[in-house]
N, CA, C and O atoms as a DFTB+ gen file, in Angstrom:
460 C
 N C O
     1  1       0.836      -1.193       0.000
     2  2       0.000       0.000       0.000
     3  2       0.871       1.243       0.000
     4  3       1.903       1.300       0.670
     5  1       0.450       2.209      -0.742
     6  2       1.149       3.477      -0.800
     7  2       0.684       4.357       0.343
     8  3      -0.418       4.194       0.866
     9  1       1.535       5.286       0.720
    10  2       1.177       6.220       1.784
    11  2       0.016       7.112       1.390
    12  3      -0.766       7.542       2.238
    13  1      -0.093       7.389       0.092
    14  2      -1.164       8.284      -0.357
    15  2      -2.530       7.635      -0.212
    16  3      -3.542       8.334      -0.167
    17  1      -2.575       6.312      -0.139
    18  2      -3.860       5.639       0.004
    19  2      -4.414       5.804       1.411
    20  3      -5.630       5.762       1.597
    21  1      -3.554       5.990       2.402
    22  2      -3.989       6.151       3.778
    23  2      -4.468       7.563       4.081
    24  3      -5.216       7.777       5.035
    25  1      -4.035       8.534       3.263
    26  2      -4.423       9.918       3.488
    27  2      -5.782      10.152       2.859
    28  3      -5.982       9.851       1.682
    29  1      -6.721      10.688       3.631
    30  2      -8.041      10.943       3.043
    31  2      -7.963      12.038       1.994
    32  3      -7.154      12.960       2.098
    33  1      -8.803      11.928       0.996
    34  2      -8.837      12.908      -0.093
    35  2      -9.446      14.207       0.444
    36  3     -10.542      14.205       1.005
    37  1      -8.731      15.297       0.266
    38  2      -9.207      16.593       0.738
    39  2      -9.682      17.421      -0.443
    40  3      -8.925      17.670      -1.381
    41  1     -10.884      17.828      -0.398
    42  2     -11.421      18.710      -1.439
    43  2     -11.000      20.126      -1.116
    44  3     -11.076      20.549       0.038
    45  1     -10.554      20.867      -2.123
    46  2     -10.241      22.265      -1.857
    47  2     -11.530      22.999      -1.462
    48  3     -12.639      22.579      -1.793
    49  1     -11.344      24.071      -0.766
    50  2     -12.503      24.845      -0.312
    51  2     -13.151      25.547      -1.495
    52  3     -12.814      26.683      -1.829
    53  1     -14.070      24.858      -2.106
    54  2     -14.796      25.427      -3.237
    55  2     -16.117      25.976      -2.721
    56  3     -16.894      25.286      -2.062
    57  1     -16.333      27.205      -3.036
    58  2     -17.595      27.827      -2.631
    59  2     -18.466      27.924      -3.870
    60  3     -18.103      28.596      -4.835
    61  1     -19.601      27.265      -3.851
    62  2     -20.460      27.329      -5.038
    63  2     -21.004      28.738      -5.205
    64  3     -21.257      29.438      -4.224
    65  1     -21.183      29.148      -6.458
    66  2     -21.714      30.506      -6.678
    67  2     -23.134      30.609      -6.114
    68  3     -23.919      29.662      -6.154
    69  1     -23.420      31.781      -5.595
    70  2     -24.770      31.995      -5.045
    71  2     -25.754      32.162      -6.190
    72  3     -25.534      32.923      -7.132
    73  1     -26.806      31.446      -6.076
    74  2     -27.846      31.532      -7.095
    75  2     -28.939      32.444      -6.538
    76  3     -29.532      32.157      -5.498
    77  1     -29.194      33.538      -7.242
    78  2     -30.230      34.452      -6.744
    79  2     -31.587      33.750      -6.703
    80  3     -31.946      32.996      -7.607
    81  1     -32.319      34.017      -5.644
    82  2     -33.635      33.413      -5.495
    83  2     -34.596      33.982      -6.534
    84  3     -34.692      35.195      -6.721
    85  1     -35.279      33.107      -7.179
    86  2     -36.318      33.510      -8.112
    87  2     -35.818      33.973      -9.459
    88  3     -36.627      34.306     -10.325
    89  1     -34.501      34.007      -9.672
    90  2     -33.995      34.438     -10.974
    91  2     -33.439      33.238     -11.714
    92  3     -33.045      32.232     -11.125
    93  1     -33.425      33.382     -13.006
    94  2     -32.871      32.307     -13.825
    95  2     -31.351      32.418     -13.834
    96  3     -30.796      33.516     -13.857
    97  1     -30.701      31.286     -13.816
    98  2     -29.235      31.252     -13.840
    99  2     -28.793      31.093     -15.280
   100  3     -29.247      30.201     -15.997
   101  1     -27.890      31.984     -15.691
   102  2     -27.370      31.931     -17.063
   103  2     -26.065      31.120     -17.047
   104  3     -24.981      31.662     -16.838
   105  1     -26.203      29.809     -17.274
   106  2     -25.032      28.928     -17.246
   107  2     -24.053      29.238     -18.366
   108  3     -22.846      29.052     -18.214
   109  1     -24.575      29.710     -19.489
   110  2     -23.679      30.097     -20.591
   111  2     -22.784      31.258     -20.167
   112  3     -21.599      31.283     -20.500
   113  1     -23.345      32.220     -19.433
   114  2     -22.574      33.365     -18.960
   115  2     -21.516      32.912     -17.944
   116  3     -20.372      33.365     -17.992
   117  1     -21.899      32.024     -17.036
   118  2     -20.949      31.499     -16.050
   119  2     -19.817      30.766     -16.769
   120  3     -18.642      30.942     -16.446
   121  1     -20.191      29.945     -17.743
   122  2     -19.188      29.209     -18.509
   123  2     -18.270      30.162     -19.272
   124  3     -17.055      29.965     -19.290
   125  1     -18.831      31.184     -19.896
   126  2     -18.034      32.158     -20.650
   127  2     -17.058      32.884     -19.725
   128  3     -15.890      33.062     -20.071
   129  1     -17.534      33.303     -18.547
   130  2     -16.654      34.002     -17.600
   131  2     -15.534      33.083     -17.121
   132  3     -14.390      33.509     -16.969
   133  1     -15.876      31.828     -16.887
   134  2     -14.856      30.869     -16.457
   135  2     -13.815      30.658     -17.554
   136  3     -12.619      30.578     -17.271
   137  1     -14.264      30.569     -18.791
   138  2     -13.342      30.400     -19.924
   139  2     -12.431      31.625     -20.065
   140  3     -11.237      31.483     -20.327
   141  1     -12.993      32.824     -19.892
   142  2     -12.196      34.055     -19.972
   143  2     -11.138      34.068     -18.871
   144  3      -9.983      34.415     -19.115
   145  1     -11.543      33.686     -17.651
   146  2     -10.597      33.640     -16.539
   147  2      -9.489      32.625     -16.820
   148  3      -8.311      32.919     -16.615
   149  1      -9.862      31.440     -17.287
   150  2      -8.872      30.420     -17.621
   151  2      -7.925      30.900     -18.716
   152  3      -6.722      30.649     -18.660
   153  1      -8.473      31.587     -19.704
   154  2      -7.653      32.111     -20.796
   155  2      -6.660      33.141     -20.271
   156  3      -5.492      33.132     -20.660
   157  1      -7.114      34.021     -19.396
   158  2      -6.205      35.030     -18.832
   159  2      -5.098      34.360     -18.010
   160  3      -3.938      34.764     -18.087
   161  1      -5.453      33.341     -17.230
   162  2      -4.440      32.624     -16.451
   163  2      -3.436      31.939     -17.374
   164  3      -2.231      31.964     -17.123
   165  1      -3.938      31.334     -18.429
   166  2      -3.063      30.659     -19.382
   167  2      -2.135      31.654     -20.081
   168  3      -0.946      31.383     -20.251
   169  1      -2.673      32.793     -20.479
   170  2      -1.845      33.818     -21.124
   171  2      -0.764      34.319     -20.173
   172  3       0.372      34.556     -20.582
   173  1      -1.125      34.477     -18.901
   174  2      -0.137      34.910     -17.907
   175  2       0.957      33.856     -17.751
   176  3       2.141      34.190     -17.707
   177  1       0.566      32.595     -17.666
   178  2       1.553      31.519     -17.550
   179  2       2.476      31.464     -18.767
   180  3       3.685      31.270     -18.635
   181  1       1.897      31.635     -19.934
   182  2       2.692      31.632     -21.169
   183  2       3.676      32.795     -21.166
   184  3       4.845      32.631     -21.515
   185  1       3.196      33.965     -20.769
   186  2       4.056      35.146     -20.728
   187  2       5.203      34.948     -19.742
   188  3       6.354      35.254     -20.053
   189  1       4.888      34.436     -18.552
   190  2       5.925      34.178     -17.553
   191  2       6.921      33.158     -18.085
   192  3       8.130      33.307     -17.901
   193  1       6.415      32.130     -18.741
   194  2       7.295      31.100     -19.299
   195  2       8.261      31.692     -20.319
   196  3       9.460      31.416     -20.277
   197  1       7.742      32.503     -21.231
   198  2       8.608      33.040     -22.272
   199  2       9.568      34.090     -21.727
   200  3      10.681      34.230     -22.235
   201  1       9.151      34.835     -20.697
   202  2      10.083      35.761     -20.046
   203  2      11.234      34.973     -19.421
   204  3      12.399      35.356     -19.528
   205  1      10.885      33.869     -18.771
   206  2      11.893      33.020     -18.148
   207  2      12.828      32.425     -19.202
   208  3      14.045      32.399     -19.021
   209  1      12.254      31.953     -20.289
   210  2      13.072      31.387     -21.378
   211  2      14.001      32.437     -21.969
   212  3      15.160      32.152     -22.270
   213  1      13.491      33.645     -22.133
   214  2      14.310      34.740     -22.683
   215  2      15.493      35.020     -21.755
   216  3      16.627      35.171     -22.210
   217  1      15.217      35.088     -20.449
   218  2      16.278      35.336     -19.476
   219  2      17.295      34.200     -19.500
   220  3      18.500      34.451     -19.489
   221  1      16.828      32.958     -19.532
   222  2      17.735      31.808     -19.577
   223  2      18.573      31.822     -20.849
   224  3      19.758      31.490     -20.822
   225  1      17.958      32.205     -21.957
   226  2      18.688      32.277     -23.234
   227  2      19.787      33.335     -23.162
   228  3      20.899      33.117     -23.644
   229  1      19.468      34.487     -22.554
   230  2      20.476      35.537     -22.400
   231  2      21.621      35.068     -21.510
   232  3      22.787      35.343     -21.794
   233  1      21.285      34.354     -20.427
   234  2      22.321      33.827     -19.545
   235  2      23.182      32.797     -20.268
   236  3      24.396      32.747     -20.069
   237  1      22.557      31.980     -21.101
   238  2      23.301      30.970     -21.859
   239  2      24.255      31.630     -22.850
   240  3      25.404      31.212     -22.984
   241  1      23.779      32.658     -23.539
   242  2      24.636      33.387     -24.485
   243  2      25.805      34.018     -23.748
   244  3      26.944      33.963     -24.212
   245  1      25.515      34.623     -22.587
   246  2      26.567      35.240     -21.781
   247  2      27.596      34.200     -21.347
   248  3      28.801      34.449     -21.396
   249  1      27.117      33.045     -20.928
   250  2      28.015      31.965     -20.514
   251  2      28.888      31.501     -21.671
   252  3      30.091      31.304     -21.501
   253  1      28.288      31.325     -22.849
   254  2      29.061      30.903     -24.022
   255  2      30.131      31.939     -24.365
   256  3      31.255      31.583     -24.721
   257  1      29.777      33.232     -24.257
   258  2      30.747      34.288     -24.552
   259  2      31.894      34.260     -23.543
   260  3      33.056      34.414     -23.919
   261  1      31.571      34.063     -22.263
   262  2      32.623      33.992     -21.238
   263  2      33.531      32.791     -21.465
   264  3      34.748      32.885     -21.304
   265  1      32.939      31.669     -21.837
   266  2      33.735      30.468     -22.104
   267  2      34.671      30.712     -23.278
   268  3      35.853      30.374     -23.211
   269  1      34.153      31.294     -24.348
   270  2      34.980      31.561     -25.529
   271  2      36.088      32.564     -25.212
   272  3      37.223      32.403     -25.660
   273  1      35.755      33.599     -24.436
   274  2      36.759      34.593     -24.056
   275  2      37.854      33.933     -23.230
   276  3      39.040      34.165     -23.461
   277  1      37.454      33.111     -22.269
   278  2      38.427      32.420     -21.426
   279  2      39.288      31.469     -22.251
   280  3      40.493      31.361     -22.023
   281  1      38.675      30.786     -23.202
   282  2      39.418      29.859     -24.070
   283  2      40.471      30.615     -24.879
   284  3      41.608      30.159     -24.996
   285  1      40.098      31.771     -25.438
   286  2      41.064      32.536     -26.230
   287  2      42.171      33.110     -25.347
   288  3      43.329      33.170     -25.761
   289  1      41.812      33.537     -24.117
   290  2      42.838      34.038     -23.197
   291  2      43.830      32.932     -22.847
   292  3      45.040      33.159     -22.814
   293  1      43.311      31.739     -22.586
   294  2      44.182      30.611     -22.255
   295  2      45.081      30.247     -23.449
   296  3      46.254      29.924     -23.263
   297  1      44.540      30.300     -24.659
   298  2      45.341      30.005     -25.850
   299  2      46.472      31.025     -25.990
   300  3      47.600      30.664     -26.327
   301  1      46.169      32.299     -25.733
   302  2      47.188      33.345     -25.816
   303  2      48.255      33.124     -24.741
   304  3      49.447      33.255     -25.016
   305  1      47.835      32.792     -23.530
   306  2      48.794      32.511     -22.460
   307  2      49.683      31.319     -22.828
   308  3      50.890      31.339     -22.587
   309  1      49.089      30.307     -23.400
   310  2      49.856      29.126     -23.813
   311  2      50.875      29.486     -24.897
   312  3      52.017      29.027     -24.866
   313  1      50.443      30.314     -25.858
   314  2      51.348      30.741     -26.934
   315  2      52.531      31.509     -26.360
   316  3      53.677      31.257     -26.732
   317  1      52.254      32.454     -25.449
   318  2      53.326      33.257     -24.840
   319  2      54.271      32.358     -24.043
   320  3      55.491      32.504     -24.121
   321  1      53.702      31.437     -23.282
   322  2      54.527      30.520     -22.489
   323  2      55.408      29.668     -23.401
   324  3      56.577      29.434     -23.094
   325  1      54.854      29.204     -24.516
   326  2      55.635      28.398     -25.459
   327  2      56.788      29.200     -26.051
   328  3      57.900      28.691     -26.191
   329  1      56.513      30.472     -26.401
   330  2      57.585      31.316     -26.948
   331  2      58.688      31.524     -25.919
   332  3      59.871      31.449     -26.251
   333  1      58.307      31.785     -24.671
   334  2      59.309      31.973     -23.613
   335  2      60.126      30.700     -23.407
   336  3      61.344      30.759     -23.239
   337  1      59.454      29.553     -23.422
   338  2      60.175      28.293     -23.255
   339  2      61.154      28.061     -24.398
   340  3      62.271      27.596     -24.172
   341  1      60.744      28.382     -25.627
   342  2      61.641      28.219     -26.783
   343  2      62.849      29.145     -26.653
   344  3      63.976      28.729     -26.919
   345  1      62.624      30.408     -26.243
   346  2      63.730      31.354     -26.082
   347  2      64.680      30.888     -24.982
   348  3      65.900      30.972     -25.128
   349  1      64.118      30.399     -23.888
   350  2      64.942      29.903     -22.784
   351  2      65.768      28.695     -23.234
   352  3      66.945      28.574     -22.897
   353  1      65.136      27.813     -23.995
   354  2      65.832      26.628     -24.503
   355  2      66.978      27.043     -25.434
   356  3      68.064      26.465     -25.378
   357  1      66.733      28.050     -26.294
   358  2      67.799      28.524     -27.193
   359  2      68.958      29.121     -26.396
   360  3      70.122      28.885     -26.718
   361  1      68.640      29.899     -25.350
   362  2      69.697      30.488     -24.520
   363  2      70.524      29.400     -23.843
   364  3      71.752      29.464     -23.792
   365  1      69.806      28.390     -23.322
   366  2      70.529      27.299     -22.664
   367  2      71.429      26.558     -23.649
   368  3      72.570      26.224     -23.328
   369  1      70.912      26.307     -24.843
   370  2      71.725      25.633     -25.866
   371  2      72.937      26.484     -26.253
   372  3      74.042      25.966     -26.417
   373  1      72.720      27.791     -26.396
   374  2      73.816      28.692     -26.753
   375  2      74.879      28.700     -25.658
   376  3      76.074      28.617     -25.941
   377  1      74.424      28.801     -24.384
   378  2      75.382      28.813     -23.271
   379  2      76.145      27.488     -23.189
   380  3      77.351      27.467     -22.943
   381  1      75.433      26.403     -23.398
   382  2      76.087      25.095     -23.360
   383  2      77.121      24.985     -24.468
   384  3      78.242      24.540     -24.222
   385  1      76.761      25.387     -25.697
   386  2      77.673      25.331     -26.842
   387  2      78.873      26.237     -26.608
   388  3      80.005      25.858     -26.908
   389  1      78.636      27.414     -26.081
   390  2      79.705      28.382     -25.836
   391  2      80.686      27.831     -24.801
   392  3      81.903      27.923     -24.968
   393  1      80.134      27.257     -23.729
   394  2      81.009      26.698     -22.703
   395  2      81.791      25.497     -23.232
   396  3      82.939      25.272     -22.848
   397  1      81.166      24.742     -24.101
   398  2      81.802      23.548     -24.641
   399  2      83.015      23.904     -25.499
   400  3      84.049      23.240     -25.425
   401  1      82.884      24.954     -26.312
   402  2      83.953      25.315     -27.248
   403  2      84.815      26.469     -26.772
   404  3      85.718      26.897     -27.491
   405  1      84.560      26.980     -25.585
   406  2      85.351      28.096     -25.081
   407  2      86.753      27.596     -24.715
   408  3      86.905      26.567     -24.056
   409  1      87.760      28.333     -25.148
   410  2      89.155      27.931     -24.909
   411  2      89.582      28.500     -23.564
   412  3      89.466      29.703     -23.329
   413  1      90.071      27.646     -22.688
   414  2      90.534      28.162     -21.395
   415  2      91.752      29.071     -21.597
   416  3      92.614      28.793     -22.430
   417  1      91.807      30.121     -20.850
   418  2      92.896      31.097     -20.959
   419  2      93.789      30.935     -19.725
   420  3      93.310      30.810     -18.598
   421  1      95.046      30.940     -19.964
   422  2      95.954      30.810     -18.824
   423  2      95.895      32.061     -17.965
   424  3      95.572      33.143     -18.458
   425  1      96.196      31.922     -16.721
   426  2      96.034      32.989     -15.745
   427  2      96.842      34.224     -16.110
   428  3      96.416      35.343     -15.825
   429  1      97.992      34.046     -16.732
   430  2      98.829      35.200     -17.056
   431  2      98.264      36.018     -18.196
   432  3      98.610      37.191     -18.335
   433  1      97.378      35.418     -19.044
   434  2      96.820      36.161     -20.177
   435  2      95.362      36.599     -19.943
   436  3      94.732      37.149     -20.846
   437  1      94.842      36.364     -18.770
   438  2      93.441      36.662     -18.529
   439  2      93.112      38.142     -18.698
   440  3      92.004      38.474     -19.117
   441  1      94.021      39.014     -18.392
   442  2      93.712      40.439     -18.510
   443  2      93.574      40.858     -19.971
   444  3      93.034      41.932     -20.236
   445  1      94.047      40.043     -20.945
   446  2      93.877      40.324     -22.352
   447  2      92.568      39.728     -22.897
   448  3      92.088      40.131     -23.957
   449  1      92.019      38.795     -22.183
   450  2      90.838      38.082     -22.645
   451  2      89.606      38.967     -22.450
   452  3      89.372      39.502     -21.366
   453  1      88.830      39.108     -23.517
   454  2      87.618      39.929     -23.491
   455  2      86.419      38.997     -23.590
   456  3      86.351      38.161     -24.491
   457  1      85.504      39.136     -22.695
   458  2      84.306      38.302     -22.745
   459  2      83.231      38.986     -23.515
   460  3      82.139      38.439     -23.668
């Protein structure tokens, strides 16, 4: 058994319309007014829905723009980092090559040696 089966069914507090004594009731008019009210409620719900969708769409566009901006910034940072790494690698290679082929100078001739 489900829990909902144990709970008694509660009717909402519906108040029946007062029927004037001795007058005829125009059920078509009551039905028309009810339809108009339902239509207005539906139009309001539709309007709220589309306002919400519009706001969500704007937020989604904003998010996509932020993601793209961040992606391009990261790509630029990566490019700069790669260039710096290449320059550093070239300097290290140059220093290594220079040290490898540099001729040691005897102590007595060091004052003539120009770096």
